[in-house]
Each structure stands twice: as C-alpha cells, then as structure tokens.
N, C-alpha and C positions, 0 to 999 in steps of 0.2 A: 598339593603340598610338595614343596621341594626342600632339599637339605638346607638351603640358605634360610628358609623360614625357621627351621629348628635352631640353626646357629644364631640367628637374630634374637629369637626368644630366649635362648639360654643366656646370651650376653645381657639382655635387659633384666632377666631374673636375677642374675648374679650381681649386677651393678646396682639394681634397684633404682635406676635413674636412666631416663631415656638419653639425656645429653652425654653422660659418661659412656653409655653403651655405644652411642653413635661414634664417639671418639675412638673407642676401642676397636670398633669394626671398620673405621675409616670410611664411614658413610655420613651423609647429612641426616639431620634429625627428622624432618618431615617424611621422607621415604621410609625410614625405619619405623616410625609410628604407623604408617599405612600398612606396612608388611605385617605388623603384629595384629592390627585390626583385621586384615584379611584372613590371618590364621584363625583368629577367634571366630570370625564369621563362618569359616569352613568347618570348624569343629562344632559350632553352635553353642559354645560356652564362653564365659568370661574367664580369662587366665590371669588377669591383672586387675587390681584395684588402684585406680589412678588418683593422685592428689596433685596439687600445684607444683610440689617440689620433688615428689618421689612416686614410685609405684611399689605395690606389694602383691605377692602372689595370693590368689584365691586358693581354696582347697583343691579345686580342679587344676589350678596352675601348678601346685606343688607336686601332684601326681604326674602331670604331664612333663614337668621338668626332669624327673628321674628317667622317664621313658625316652625323652628327647636326647638326653645325654647318652643313654644306651644305644640309641639308633646312630648317633654321630660317631660313637666309638666303634661300633660294628662296621660302619661305612669306611672309617679310616683303616681298620684292620683289613678290610677287603681290598682297599686300594694298595696297601703295603704288600699284601699277599700277591696281588697281580704284578706289582713291580718286581717282587722277588722272583716270581716265576719267569718274568721277561728276562731277568738277569741270570736265570738258572741258579737261584738261591733258595734252598729249602727253608721253610718256616718251622719245620719240626724235624728233629733228628732222632732216629732210633738206633741205639748203640747197645750191642750185646757185649757181655764181659764175664770173666771168671773172677770172682771176688778175691781169692787169696793171691794169685800171681800178679794182679793188677793194682793192689791196694796202694802202692807207692806212686803209681802213675795217674790213675783215673781221677781221684779227687782234685789234685792241683790242676790237671788238664781241664777239668770241668770249670773250675773257678776262672781260669784264664780265658776259656772260650766264652763264658757268660759275660765277662767284662767286655770282650770284643764284639759279641753278638747278643746283646740283651733281648732282642726280639725273637730269638729262636728258642723254641721249647725242646729240651732234651729229655727223651724217655729212655731209661736204662732197663735192660733185660738181663737178669741173672740166668745164664744158660750154660749147658755143657758145650764142648767144642763142636760136637756133631749138630746140636741145635743151632748154634751160631752159623755154621757153614750152610745149613739148610735154610736159615733165615736170610742169609745173603743171596743165595741162589734164587729164592722165591721173591726177592726184593721186599722182604718184610723188615730187614735191617739195612741200614746204610753203612754201618761200620761195626767191627767186632774186635775186641781185645782178647786174645787167646794165647795159649801156649803152643808153640810150633811143634808139630809132630809129623813124622814121615807120611802118615795117611791123611793128614790135613791138607796136603798140597794137592790142589785140583785146578783144572782149567777154568778160566773165567774169573778167578780170584787172584788179586795181587796182595802181596804181603810186605809190610814195612817193618823191619826189625826195630825194637824199642830198647829192651834191656835184658841182660842175662843175669842169672842168679846161681850161686853154688848149690849143689845138690848134696843132701845128707839125710840124717834122721832126726825127727822131732821126738824128744824123750821127756818124761816128767822130771822135775827137779829131784835130785837124789838118786837117779838111776845110775848104775855102775858106768855106763857109757860117758857120763859127764866128767869122769875122772881122766878121760883120754882126750888127746888132741884130735884124734880121728879114729874111725873104726873101719874094718874091712867089710866087704860085701858078705863074706862067709859068716861074720859075726852077726850081721843084720838078719840073714836068712835063719839063723838059729833062734831068733826072738819071735814071740807072737807079734803079729802086725795088725795095725788098724788101717783101714783103707776106705776110699770112697766106694759107693755101691757099684758093683760091676754092671748092673743093668743100665745105669745112667752115665757111668764113667768108664766104659770099656777101654778107652785109650789109656787111662791112668794105670789100669792093671797090666796092659801091654808094656807100658813104660817101666813099671816096677820090675817085670821080668827081664827087660833089656838091661836096666841099670845093675841089677843084682846078678845077672848072668845065669839064671836058673829058670826052669819052666814054672808055669803057674801052679802045677800040681805039687811042687816042692815048697810052696809058700804056706806058712801057717797064718791064715787070715783069721784073726780072733773076732774081729767085729767090722762091719761095714757101716759107713756113715753117709748121710745124704747131703752133707755140706761141710764147709771149713769149720764152722763153729762147733758142730757136733764132733768132728774129728779132733779138734783141740780138746774138747771136754773129755773124750774117750782116752786120749793120751794122758791128759792131766790126772784122770781117775785111775790110771794104772792098767788099763785094758790091754795095752800094747804100745809099740812104737810105730811111727809112721814115716815112710819115705816121703821127703818133701824138699821143696826149694827153701832157701833161707828167707824168702819173702814172707813165709807164714808167720814169722816172729812179729811182723808189723801188725798182725791181728791179735796174736796171742799175748804179747807182752811177756812178763816173767812167768806166766802159767806153764810154759814149756821151755825147753832148751834145745838148741840146734847143735848137732855134732856132725862134722864133715865125714865123708867117706873117702878112704884111700885104697887104691889109687883113685884120684878124682875122676868121677864120671863126667860126661859132657854136661855143660851147664844148661839149665832150663832157660829157654829164650821166650820172652813175651813179644808177640808181634801184633801189629795193627793190620786188619784185613778189610778189603772192600772189593766190590765188583770192578773189573777192569774197564767196563763200559760206562761207569758212573762218573760223569764230569760235572761237578757242582762246586761253586765257590764256598758254600757252607761246609761241606764235607772237607774240602781242602783246608779251611781254617782250623777245623777241629784236629785234623791230622798234623798240621803245623804245630799246634800247641802241645799235642801229645808227644811229638818227637822232641820238642824243646824241653819238656819236663823230663823225659827219659834221659836226655843228655845233661841234665842238671840245671837247666834254665827254667824259663817260665813259658 
C-alpha cells in the first residue's frame, strides 16, 4: 500500500464519483478504478458500493476514510517538518516570559508571529528570570522575555532591548500617595511593602534595595506573593504597597494606581534573550515581530 492509494481512495470517497475523482486527480478513469480495486484486494474488504453513476462508502469504507485522511495529514506534516529542518526553521517555539513586564509586548507579538508563521506552534512558559536563563542555557527555551538585571548578563546569551517603563509604587485607590505627583524613596521605605516571594524572585528583592537605596533588613515586607495577580490583589486589599514598573497597570486596570518615585530611578527595561549560537529563521521572525511591537508597530 502506498500513499497514492490512500489519496486516490479519499478523492473517490469525497467525490462519490469515479469520473469526477479522476478529473480532480488529473489521472484517467480506468487506472484509478484499478488502483481502488487493488486497495480493496489488499485489505480484503469492500470499501465502495458501486452503481452505474456513483459510488457509496461501505461501513468499512467510512472507517477507512477517517484513518486514510489521518495518515495523509501525518505524512504531510512529516514532509513539512523535514523541509523546515532543512531550512533551519523550527516547527515549535518555546518562549519564556514574565507576565507583568511583558503584557504590552507579548500578546501582539504572538498575533503577528502566528499570522506570518501559522504552522509553528508556540509554547509559553511563565518563569522567573533565573528559570528563563537556565532554560536558555539548557536549550529548553528558544527565547525569553525578561527584565534586564545586572546579574542576568551572562556569556552565551544575547539580549535585544525592547521597551523601558517608569518605576514607582503600586498603591490602592484612596491611598495618601495618590494625592501626590511623586513620592520619595524614604516615603516608600516607611510603608509596609508587598513583594514577590524571595525564594522565587530573589532578583526582585535585590532590585527593591537598589531602587530604594536601603538594605533588605530595613524593608518592611508585609506580604510575599507568588505572582502578579496575587500581588495586585494584596495591594488592592490594603496589605501594603509594591515597588513596580508602570506596566503593572496593564494587568490591574483601575484596581490599583501608580505613583512615580522622585528622583526618578532607572527605568525597568524589558529585553528579549536567546542563545548566541542559535541561528534559526523561525526565531528571527519572532524577534522581528517582538521588536516591531515594542517600537509601536506590528
């Protein structure tokens, strides 16, 4: 049995007419009829009920039609995967990301990428910065969207800057800070803070100390949260305020408010990271779309 036998059978089954199937396949009718007969002989069952003007599927034919379509589809996928590999194009892309800082960039970049690469499956991995870098090193991730930090810079990884955000504090509506245009680091230190868990987000705690200019021991961490949504809920519930980039508002909406810090600390920069030895057209297309979105395009 060859793939052409399956393709011939599918065409006849869908057209329910040998002549129309022959025209569709660009073959003559007698050889097509012989190929279907040979297929039935090999299987030992009748797939078609034949009349003078049309053919109908038998019960065995209906079952075989579904399986034949699946085999043909799988063969076509295998062919495309081989061609992609020959062109150094991945058929599946693994992308690590940090939800809050990348919320303005990742969704539109994904839409644009899927329009240009509909055959590529994208798998997203919500990770900490350390997990993303480890995933890149182990070749478990192809790309990562993360916040640039001094200890994130390491050999073998290249970084493409995407977008910068102002740094300030996230406070609940009605908090006294909302009456000010900006607050000082000293004012923030005096407040109870909500932060991400130190175990999973140690970089974030180091960042808080650098921005506020105090040691971790002087910070009043009221509550630790395992992600952006729980952090927003804690701030909204009055558990404390959170040091954050302005991008957090894209997730929270009006549930919290953003107040800048003065003097303005360095902006939070979102970067796109990948291995410097990874050269692939699929990865390059994704990077192109992400950079276009970050600059305000598509």
